[in-house]
C-alpha positions as a Python dict, from the first residue, in 0.01 Angstrom:
ca = {
    (1, 'M'): (0, 0, 0),
    (2, 'Y'): (346, -155, 11),
    (3, 'P'): (375, -537, 17),
    (4, 'R'): (521, -517, 367),
    (5, 'Q'): (222, -319, 492),
    (6, 'A'): (-14, -570, 330),
    (7, 'E'): (169, -857, 502),
    (8, 'F'): (156, -668, 830),
    (9, 'A'): (-218, -609, 786),
    (10, 'D'): (-269, -979, 715),
    (11, 'G'): (-69, -1065, 1025),
    (12, 'K'): (-280, -826, 1230),
    (13, 'L'): (-599, -980, 1091),
    (14, 'S'): (-478, -1333, 1161),
    (15, 'I'): (-406, -1227, 1520),
    (16, 'L'): (-723, -1023, 1572),
    (17, 'A'): (-967, -1260, 1397),
    (18, 'P'): (-942, -1541, 1659),
    (19, 'I'): (-960, -1283, 1940),
    (20, 'G'): (-1270, -1127, 1786),
    (21, 'A'): (-1424, -1471, 1740),
    (22, 'T'): (-1361, -1563, 2103),
    (23, 'L'): (-1499, -1228, 2221),
    (24, 'L'): (-1813, -1282, 2012),
    (25, 'G'): (-1840, -1636, 2149),
    (26, 'L'): (-1801, -1510, 2506),
    (27, 'R'): (-2060, -1240, 2443),
    (28, 'A'): (-2300, -1506, 2310),
    (29, 'Q'): (-2236, -1728, 2615),
    (30, 'K'): (-2233, -1443, 2866),
    (31, 'P'): (-2550, -1548, 3055),
    (32, 'R'): (-2414, -1902, 3082),
    (33, 'V'): (-2071, -1778, 3195),
    (34, 'I'): (-2226, -1547, 3454),
    (35, 'S'): (-2440, -1829, 3595),
    (36, 'I'): (-2131, -2054, 3613),
    (37, 'C'): (-1938, -1779, 3795),
    (38, 'R'): (-2224, -1733, 4042),
    (39, 'K'): (-2236, -2107, 4107),
    (40, 'Q'): (-1859, -2112, 4169),
    (41, 'R'): (-1880, -1816, 4408),
    (42, 'V'): (-2140, -1993, 4618),
}
């Protein structure tokens, strides 16, 4: 692996890690989010 590719991989990870964390958090809070959305619709 070239240094540039390693840096690029690190950049990708630093970008994807927060997204993955938020997706996991949303998945964990899904029932709550759905109930909130239902309340807002009504």
